[in-house]
C-alpha positions, 0 to 999 in steps of 0.5 A, a space after each residue: 498495493 500495494 506492490 510486493 516490496 518493503 517501503 520503510 523510512 531508512 536510517 542514514 547519515 546526518 552528514 548528508 544534510 550538509 551536502 543536500 540542497 533542497 530547492 526552496 524553503 517551505 512555510 512561506 505564507 501568502 494569505 491573510 496575515 491577520 487571521 487567527 490561528 484557528 481560521 484557515 487562510 489561503 496562500 503559501 507553499 509547502 515542501 512535502 518530503 517522502 522516501 520513494 519516487 513513483 515509477 509513474 504518476 498515473 496510479 492506474 499504471 503498475 500500482 505502487 503505493 508511492 503513486 497513490 500518495 501523490 496522486 491523492 492530491 490531483 485525482 478524485 475518486 468516485 467515493 471516499 471511505 470513512 474511518 468506520 469503513 463506510 463510504 460517502 459521495 465524492 465524484 459519485 453523488 449517489 449510487 444504487 445496488 441491485 438486489 442481486 449485488 451485480 449492478 451498481 448505478 452511480 449518479 455522477 456529479 455534474 459541473 465538474 471539469 478535468 484540469 484540461 477543461 474536459 467535462 466529467 461525465 459518465 463516459 469519462 468514468 467508463 473510459 477510466 475503467 477501460 483504461 484500468 482493465 486494459 492489459 497494456 496499462 499493466 495494472 496488477 493492483 487494479 486488476 487484482 481488485 477488479 478483474 475477477 468480478 468485472 463484467 461490463 460498464 456503460 454510460 446510460 446518460 451523461 450523469 449515470 454510470 452503470 457497472 456490472 459484475 460477474 459475481 457479487 463483490 461486497 468490498 467494491 465501494 471501499 476499493 473504489 475509494 482508493 487513489 488507484 481508482 482515481 478518475 482521469 481525463 479521457 483526453 489525457 489518457 488517450 495521449 498514451 501511457 508514457 505521456 500520461 505517466 509524466 503528467 496525469 490529468 484529474 479533477 483534484 485540488 492540485 494540478 501536476 505542473 512538472 515532474 523533475 525526475 529524481 527530485 520532485 513533483 511540483 503541484 499547483 492549486 486548482 483554482 476551479 476545484 469544486 468536487 471535494 468528497 463529502 468528508 472533506 474539512 471544507 468544500 471548494 479550492 485548496 488553501 495552499 498555492 503550491 506543494 513541492 513533493 520532494 524525494 529524499 530517500 535518506 530518512 535521517 535527512 528527511 527528519 533533519 529537513 522538517 526540524 530545520 527549514 527545508 520541509 514542512 511535512 515528512 513521511 515515515 522518519 527512521 524508527 530511531 528518530 521517532 521519539 525525538 521528533 515527537 518530543 520536538 515542541 514545533 512538530 506534530 505527528 500523525 500515525 496510521 496503521 494500514 489495513 490489509 496484509 502486513 509486511 511479511 514473508 511469502 512462502 512459495 508453495 509451488 516449489 521445494 522445499 515449501 511445497 511441503 506443509 511441515 517444512 513451511 510450518 517448521 520455517 514459521 516456528 523456527 523464525 523467531 520473528 517477534 524477536 527479529 522485528 523487535 531487534 531490527 526496529 528497536 521496538 518501534 513496531 509491534 509484531 504482526 504475525 498473521 495474514 491480515 493486520 490487527 487493524 483490518 476488519 474481522 482480524 483474528 488473533 492466531 499468534 499460536 500458529 506463528 510462535 517461536 518454538 525451536 523444538 517443534 520446528 525440529 520435530 516437524 523437519 524430522 517428520 518431513 524427512 530432513 533428519 541428517 546434518 551436513 558438516 555445516 550443521 544444516 539438515 539434509 535429505 537424500 544428500 541435499 541440503 535444506 535450503 531456501 532463497 529469500 529474495 529482496 530488492 537491492 534498492 534501499 528505497 524498497 528494502 531499507 537497512 533495518 529490513 536487511 537486519 530483520 532478514 539476517 535475524 531470521 536467517 540466524 534463527 533458522 540456522 539453529 534448526 538446520 535451515 539454510 536461508 540464503 539472502 539474495 538481493 536483486 536489482 529492482 526490475 528483476 525483483 518486481 518481475 519475479 512476482 509474475 514467475 513462480 519459478 523465479 525464486 525457490 522459497 521466500 520473498 518480502 510481501 505486503 498488500 494495503 487494502 481497505 477490507 479483508 477481501 485482501 485475502 482473496 487477492 493474496 491467497 485465492 486461485 482467482 487471483 492467480 488467474 487475474 494477476 499472477 503476481 498478487 498471490 505471492 505464495 502461489 496458493 491453490 486451495 479450493 477451500 480458501 476459494 470457496 470461503 472468500 467467494 462467499 464472503 465477497 457475496 454477502 453484506 452480512 458482517 457477522 457472516 463475513 467475520 465467520 468466513 474471513 475467520 475460517 480463511 485466516 485459520 486455513 492460511 495459518 494452519 497451512 503456513 503460507 505466510 509469515 507476518 512481520 510488522 505493520 505497514 504504517 503511515 507516519 507524518 511529521 509536520 511543523 505545527 503551523 501546517 494545519 488540517 492535514 489528515 490521513 484517509 483510511 482506504 490506503 493511508 494517503 495524506 490529504 492536503 486539500 484542507 491543509 493551510 499555513 497559520 500566519 
């Protein structure tokens, strides 16, 4: 998701570098030493260093972003999304959509085998959809995308897979391009969730060799790979022999690793080190701003005090969010105020609804009846203080120090209007569990949802989502007008009509103050310049290492 937690690189102590021993040294080559810098060569091993360890290597299970980043290396999807939003063939060579938009018929690529030798066919694809939608798989992410629309699926013959929908879903193909919907071996999935989490089996360019918990996932080259997407830089097996996918939570340690000899490529260095890394002549930086719901704060509309629209609006206008983001993140991130990021198709700029206005916030609270003040300066009504909890994960991998600073900045701004915001860190398991229980917290939680299309508005703000996977609608919104608009948008392929419908949806979300955007979800990769042809796919911002190679 795309889960509801913060995933930013964290500041840390460079002194930890001396204490950290990274097994192996990246950058060894084993290919044609005489090859020119511009011609790919085969061989070599690299170290990829990232911040968070997945809970499970099967992205069907749970549905958290660290799963998809690594899963993209060993799982293929039915289709691949291009930067312009169009999709191209991958494991599906072609597809047809019925005139009513309810039936998708995919022709499955033949001659492809999973890493365990099981052949890819339509029955295997059907088994994946059954696995994804099985409640036992516990995939809130995949369920959020599919459950409101999915009717049935079947294998017509070994090369033909049919998917039937209950209602039209124009976002289906970009959605299926994500690693969350990577196709796995049915034989491997039948082993059970626990074993499949440890070592999922796909058709992709790399094979899961071993998962060393707390340290790394070791990936070996698939020598028989013959199923690259149409938009890959090359067809056939990967150039690299091996990837060591290491978990280094401390962002400063990751930055030092890529500047030294302990990593070839890193994910999301700390904001305060970005300028220095970009200035390093031996390094290259790529950045990708995700589409979907930006990092922000969801307001629980099902309980007081945020069951009152005026109180929600007052909180938004009193947050001084733009200044809070700039201060906490040193100007590295632009403020993303609304319900979708500025890179999302059909984004609408509604900045005025979220602008800092202390006087307006005060007036709204007066109108809502919070007119008295207690001895500490907080507003009261009927003897009760205006209070809201802001819950977040106590795990620094989920909530780095800069995010805590950001929350403290907002807490300080809200105090000026008499709003008592109580910061409440929770153990990670309790934090994640809170999203399926609207009574688990009284006010606020950090939230984001990466998604390739503006249909994310249905996942995060519709009552259909509440029925499909309750924790996805993080503000617990039940608004018939939003339901009507997002259903109509899903049913049309007319881009002008989609823009109108999704624009109206954003208007309502802004007017009703269901959510406060803070800063974009970003994939920033920093790599040694000798590592060539790494690219970021656009559906989820996942790094693609199939085409990567090491220059001699």
